[in-house]
C-alpha positions as CSV (number, residue, x, y, z in Angstrom):
1,M,-5.6,-84.5,97.1
2,S,-6.1,-87.1,100.3
3,L,-7.8,-86.7,103.2
4,S,-7.8,-86.2,106.4
5,G,-9.5,-86.9,109.9
6,G,-12.8,-85.4,110.2
7,K,-13.1,-84.1,106.7
8,Q,-12.0,-87.4,105.7
9,D,-15.0,-88.9,107.4
10,S,-17.6,-86.5,106.7
11,H,-16.4,-87.7,102.5
12,I,-17.0,-91.5,103.3
13,D,-20.4,-90.4,104.8
14,A,-21.4,-88.4,102.3
15,A,-20.4,-91.2,99.9
16,E,-21.9,-93.7,101.6
17,S,-25.1,-91.9,102.1
18,H,-25.5,-91.1,98.2
19,Y,-24.9,-95.2,97.6
20,A,-27.8,-96.1,100.1
21,K,-30.0,-93.7,98.2
22,A,-28.7,-95.0,94.8
23,S,-29.2,-98.7,95.7
24,Q,-33.0,-97.5,96.9
25,F,-33.4,-96.3,93.8
26,E,-32.2,-99.0,92.3
27,R,-34.5,-101.4,94.0
28,E,-37.5,-99.0,93.1
29,G,-36.6,-99.5,89.3
30,K,-35.9,-95.2,89.5
31,Y,-32.6,-95.6,87.6
32,P,-31.9,-92.3,86.1
33,E,-32.0,-91.1,89.9
34,A,-30.2,-93.9,90.9
35,L,-27.4,-92.9,88.0
36,A,-27.1,-89.7,89.8
37,E,-26.7,-90.5,93.3
38,I,-23.6,-93.0,93.0
39,S,-22.2,-90.5,90.3
40,S,-22.4,-88.2,93.1
41,A,-20.7,-90.8,95.5
42,I,-18.1,-91.3,92.9
43,E,-17.0,-87.8,92.4
44,L,-16.6,-87.8,96.7
45,L,-14.3,-91.2,96.6
46,P,-13.6,-92.0,93.1
47,T,-11.6,-95.3,94.1
48,I,-14.5,-97.3,95.4
49,D,-14.9,-100.1,92.6
50,H,-18.2,-101.8,93.8
51,Y,-19.7,-97.8,93.4
52,R,-18.2,-98.2,90.0
53,Y,-19.6,-101.5,89.1
54,T,-22.9,-100.2,90.4
55,K,-22.3,-97.7,88.3
56,I,-22.1,-100.1,85.5
57,R,-24.9,-102.0,86.3
58,L,-27.1,-98.9,86.2
59,L,-25.8,-97.9,82.8
60,Q,-26.7,-101.1,81.3
61,L,-30.2,-101.1,83.2
62,V,-31.0,-97.7,80.9
63,G,-29.3,-99.1,77.5
64,R,-26.3,-96.5,78.1
65,K,-23.7,-99.4,77.0
66,A,-21.5,-97.3,75.4
67,S,-21.0,-94.9,78.8
68,A,-21.0,-98.6,80.9
69,L,-17.6,-99.3,78.5
70,E,-15.8,-96.0,79.5
71,E,-16.7,-96.8,82.8
72,Y,-14.9,-100.0,82.7
73,N,-12.5,-97.7,81.3
74,K,-12.0,-95.8,84.3
75,L,-12.4,-98.5,86.9
76,L,-9.4,-100.4,85.0
77,E,-7.3,-97.1,85.0
78,I,-7.5,-97.5,88.7
79,F,-7.2,-100.9,89.3
80,P,-5.1,-102.1,85.6
81,N,-3.9,-105.5,87.5
82,D,-7.2,-106.7,89.0
83,P,-7.9,-109.4,86.7
84,G,-11.8,-109.6,88.0
85,A,-11.8,-106.0,86.4
86,H,-10.7,-107.6,83.1
87,F,-12.4,-110.6,83.3
88,S,-16.0,-108.3,84.1
89,K,-15.1,-106.2,81.2
90,G,-15.1,-109.1,78.7
91,Y,-18.0,-110.5,80.2
92,F,-19.5,-107.4,79.2
93,L,-18.0,-107.3,75.8
94,Y,-19.1,-110.7,75.0
95,M,-22.2,-110.8,76.3
96,K,-23.8,-106.7,75.6
97,T,-21.5,-105.6,72.4
98,K,-20.6,-108.7,70.7
99,D,-16.9,-107.7,70.6
100,Y,-15.9,-111.3,70.6
101,E,-12.3,-109.8,70.0
102,G,-12.2,-107.9,72.9
103,A,-13.4,-110.2,75.1
104,R,-10.5,-112.5,74.1
105,D,-8.3,-110.2,75.2
106,E,-9.6,-108.8,78.4
107,F,-10.1,-112.6,79.5
108,S,-6.4,-113.2,78.2
109,K,-5.4,-110.5,80.4
110,A,-7.6,-111.9,83.8
111,E,-5.4,-115.0,83.4
112,G,-2.1,-113.5,82.6
113,L,-2.8,-111.5,86.5
114,N,-4.0,-114.5,88.0
115,P,-3.5,-118.0,85.6
116,N,-5.5,-120.5,88.5
117,K,-9.1,-119.4,87.7
118,W,-11.0,-121.8,85.7
119,E,-13.1,-119.0,84.5
120,Y,-10.7,-117.1,82.5
121,P,-9.6,-119.5,79.8
122,F,-12.7,-121.4,79.3
123,W,-14.5,-117.6,78.7
124,R,-11.5,-117.2,76.4
125,G,-12.1,-120.4,74.2
126,K,-16.2,-119.3,74.3
127,A,-15.0,-116.1,72.5
128,L,-12.9,-118.1,70.3
129,S,-15.5,-120.1,69.7
130,L,-17.8,-117.4,68.1
131,L,-14.7,-116.0,66.1
132,G,-14.7,-119.2,64.7
133,D,-11.4,-120.4,65.6
134,Y,-12.7,-123.4,66.9
135,D,-10.0,-125.9,67.0
136,E,-7.8,-123.1,70.1
137,A,-11.3,-122.8,71.7
138,L,-10.9,-126.7,72.4
139,K,-7.5,-126.2,73.7
140,E,-8.8,-123.5,75.9
141,F,-11.4,-125.6,76.9
142,E,-9.3,-128.8,77.9
143,R,-6.7,-126.1,79.8
144,A,-10.3,-124.5,81.5
145,K,-11.2,-128.0,82.9
146,G,-7.7,-128.9,84.4
147,L,-8.3,-125.8,86.5
148,V,-11.3,-126.8,87.7
149,A,-11.0,-128.1,91.8
150,V,-15.0,-129.2,92.1
151,F,-17.2,-130.4,89.3
152,S,-20.7,-129.6,89.5
153,N,-23.3,-130.3,87.3
154,L,-23.9,-127.1,86.2
155,I,-20.1,-126.6,85.3
156,R,-20.0,-130.1,83.9
157,N,-23.3,-129.2,81.5
158,D,-21.3,-125.8,80.9
159,F,-18.2,-127.7,79.1
160,A,-20.1,-130.5,77.7
161,L,-22.1,-127.6,75.5
162,S,-19.5,-125.3,74.7
163,K,-17.2,-128.1,73.6
164,G,-19.9,-129.5,71.8
165,V,-20.4,-126.2,69.8
166,A,-17.0,-126.3,69.0
167,L,-16.8,-129.8,67.7
168,L,-20.1,-128.7,65.3
169,G,-18.0,-125.6,64.4
170,L,-15.4,-128.1,62.7
171,A,-18.2,-130.7,61.6
172,R,-17.0,-133.4,63.9
173,Y,-20.5,-133.8,64.3
174,P,-20.2,-137.3,65.9
175,Q,-18.1,-135.7,68.6
176,A,-20.5,-132.9,68.9
177,L,-23.3,-135.3,69.4
178,S,-21.4,-136.9,72.3
179,E,-21.1,-134.0,74.2
180,F,-24.8,-132.9,73.9
181,D,-25.9,-136.4,74.8
182,R,-23.4,-136.0,78.2
183,A,-25.1,-133.1,78.8
184,A,-28.8,-133.9,78.4
185,E,-27.7,-136.7,81.0
186,I,-26.8,-134.1,83.6
187,F,-30.1,-131.8,82.9
188,Q,-33.1,-133.2,81.1
189,D,-34.9,-130.5,81.1
190,D,-32.5,-128.2,78.9
191,F,-34.2,-127.5,75.7
192,T,-30.9,-126.0,74.3
193,T,-29.1,-129.5,74.3
194,F,-31.7,-131.0,72.5
195,T,-32.1,-128.1,69.9
196,Y,-27.4,-128.5,69.7
197,K,-28.8,-132.1,69.1
198,G,-31.2,-131.7,66.4
199,Y,-28.9,-129.3,64.4
200,A,-26.1,-131.6,64.9
201,L,-28.8,-134.8,63.4
202,A,-29.6,-132.5,60.4
203,K,-26.3,-132.0,59.4
204,M,-25.2,-135.3,59.0
205,G,-28.3,-135.7,57.5
206,K,-30.0,-137.9,59.2
207,F,-33.2,-135.7,59.2
208,A,-35.6,-138.1,61.1
209,E,-33.9,-138.3,64.1
210,S,-32.9,-134.3,64.2
211,E,-36.8,-134.2,64.2
212,T,-37.0,-136.4,66.8
213,E,-34.6,-133.7,68.9
214,F,-36.4,-131.0,68.4
215,R,-39.6,-132.4,69.6
216,K,-38.1,-133.0,72.9
217,A,-37.0,-129.4,72.7
218,L,-40.6,-128.2,72.0
219,N,-42.0,-130.4,74.7
220,I,-39.7,-128.7,77.2
221,R,-40.5,-125.3,75.5
222,P,-43.5,-125.1,73.7
223,G,-43.8,-121.7,71.0
224,S,-39.5,-120.8,71.6
225,A,-38.6,-118.8,68.4
226,L,-35.1,-119.7,69.0
227,V,-36.1,-124.0,68.4
228,Y,-38.1,-123.6,65.2
229,F,-35.6,-121.6,64.2
230,N,-33.4,-124.4,64.3
231,Y,-35.8,-126.2,63.4
232,A,-37.0,-124.9,60.4
233,K,-33.2,-125.4,59.3
234,L,-33.4,-129.2,59.3
235,F,-36.2,-128.6,56.4
236,A,-33.2,-126.7,54.5
237,L,-30.7,-129.2,54.9
238,S,-33.3,-131.8,53.5
239,G,-34.3,-129.8,50.3
240,K,-37.8,-128.8,52.0
241,E,-37.8,-125.7,52.0
242,E,-41.9,-124.9,51.0
243,E,-42.3,-127.2,54.7
244,G,-39.8,-125.1,56.2
245,L,-41.5,-122.0,55.1
246,K,-44.8,-123.5,56.1
247,M,-44.0,-123.8,59.9
248,L,-42.9,-120.6,59.8
249,M,-45.7,-119.4,58.6
250,A,-47.9,-121.0,60.8
251,L,-45.8,-120.2,63.8
252,Q,-45.7,-116.2,63.2
253,N,-49.8,-116.9,62.4
254,S,-50.5,-119.1,65.3
255,G,-49.0,-116.0,68.0
256,E,-48.5,-119.2,70.0
257,T,-44.3,-117.9,69.8
258,D,-42.4,-116.5,72.9
259,Q,-40.9,-113.8,70.5
260,D,-41.9,-112.3,67.7
261,V,-40.8,-114.7,64.8
262,C,-40.0,-111.8,62.1
263,K,-38.0,-110.2,64.8
264,F,-36.5,-113.2,65.9
265,V,-35.5,-114.6,62.7
266,L,-34.0,-111.3,61.4
267,A,-32.1,-110.7,64.7
268,A,-30.3,-114.6,64.2
269,L,-29.7,-113.9,60.5
270,S,-27.5,-110.8,62.3
271,G,-25.7,-113.0,65.0
272,E,-28.0,-110.6,67.2
273,K,-29.6,-113.7,68.3
274,D,-28.3,-117.4,68.4
275,R,-24.7,-116.7,67.6
276,D,-23.2,-119.9,68.5
277,L,-25.2,-122.0,65.9
278,G,-26.2,-119.4,63.2
279,Q,-22.5,-118.5,62.2
280,M,-22.6,-122.4,61.0
281,M,-25.6,-122.1,58.6
282,N,-25.1,-122.7,54.6
283,R,-26.5,-120.9,51.7
284,E,-29.3,-123.0,51.7
285,E,-30.1,-122.6,55.5
286,R,-30.1,-118.2,55.1
287,A,-31.8,-118.8,52.1
288,L,-34.5,-120.3,53.4
289,F,-35.1,-117.6,56.4
290,E,-34.4,-114.4,53.9
291,S,-37.3,-116.1,51.6
292,F,-39.4,-115.9,55.0
293,L,-38.6,-112.5,55.5
294,K,-39.3,-111.3,52.2
295,G,-42.7,-113.0,52.0
296,C,-43.7,-113.0,55.3
297,C,-42.6,-109.8,56.6
298,P,-43.6,-107.1,55.0
299,H,-42.5,-104.4,57.3
300,V,-38.8,-106.1,57.2
301,G,-37.2,-102.6,56.6
302,D,-38.4,-101.1,60.3
303,L,-37.3,-104.5,61.7
304,E,-34.0,-103.9,60.1
305,E,-33.8,-100.2,61.4
306,Q,-35.0,-101.2,64.8
307,N,-32.3,-104.1,65.0
308,R,-29.6,-101.3,64.2
């Protein structure tokens, strides 16, 4: 039922008051209180999109991903032809729930509604890459590149890294290295780039060069569990599993890593961490980490329960 006159103004004022309170509570870190206020605002004015985006953000902050997804679905019932809403839902599915098929489909819907934004095919390509469809991912990256009006360094870097990962997945290692070199020229202090380079070189059997790249990554980000995790793959690929295990154990015992090593390894094996490179591991690589968990992480069962 539509409102008119003073009654409509009263509803707007009340909704805006709830929204202002929700914003204040969010700034104070009082998320349940903020959720109650934004829900009251939505009850009064259910078709205000920034109210619903605020509720989605708050639901994520309190770890209620399923409720956030329900809120996205309600938003799209109201705005089914809003490409930004489809893209936002796709990004949520990609980043928060690991539903890469769902993310791919939402990015496709966004592009169908607005074929002129490069972000839509680019992120569809990233979802395809995580689904292991590397050839199609590369095609999407090329299409996206054709839509970019102005290439910033950040955009160039994102394209280079994303293309490099897809090429890694296709075992096209020299081409992948070229992309990572391009990224390294743009940002010399990005440890991720050197981690990717190290892994590509390890896959090629160039172990000394690989180690040099991992050392560069660690100079930038000392104690990075992500870097050490991929560094250990070098030892698995070179047939030196014991050395890899020693390195992981020393890291675990040092207390100098940025994350709990056991938890990180378990999360990486399950796909929760290091998603891009994790799915490329072969049997020897996975065996190294499974040996580490079995021999050095006595509470691995408890950790598995926590990761579910």
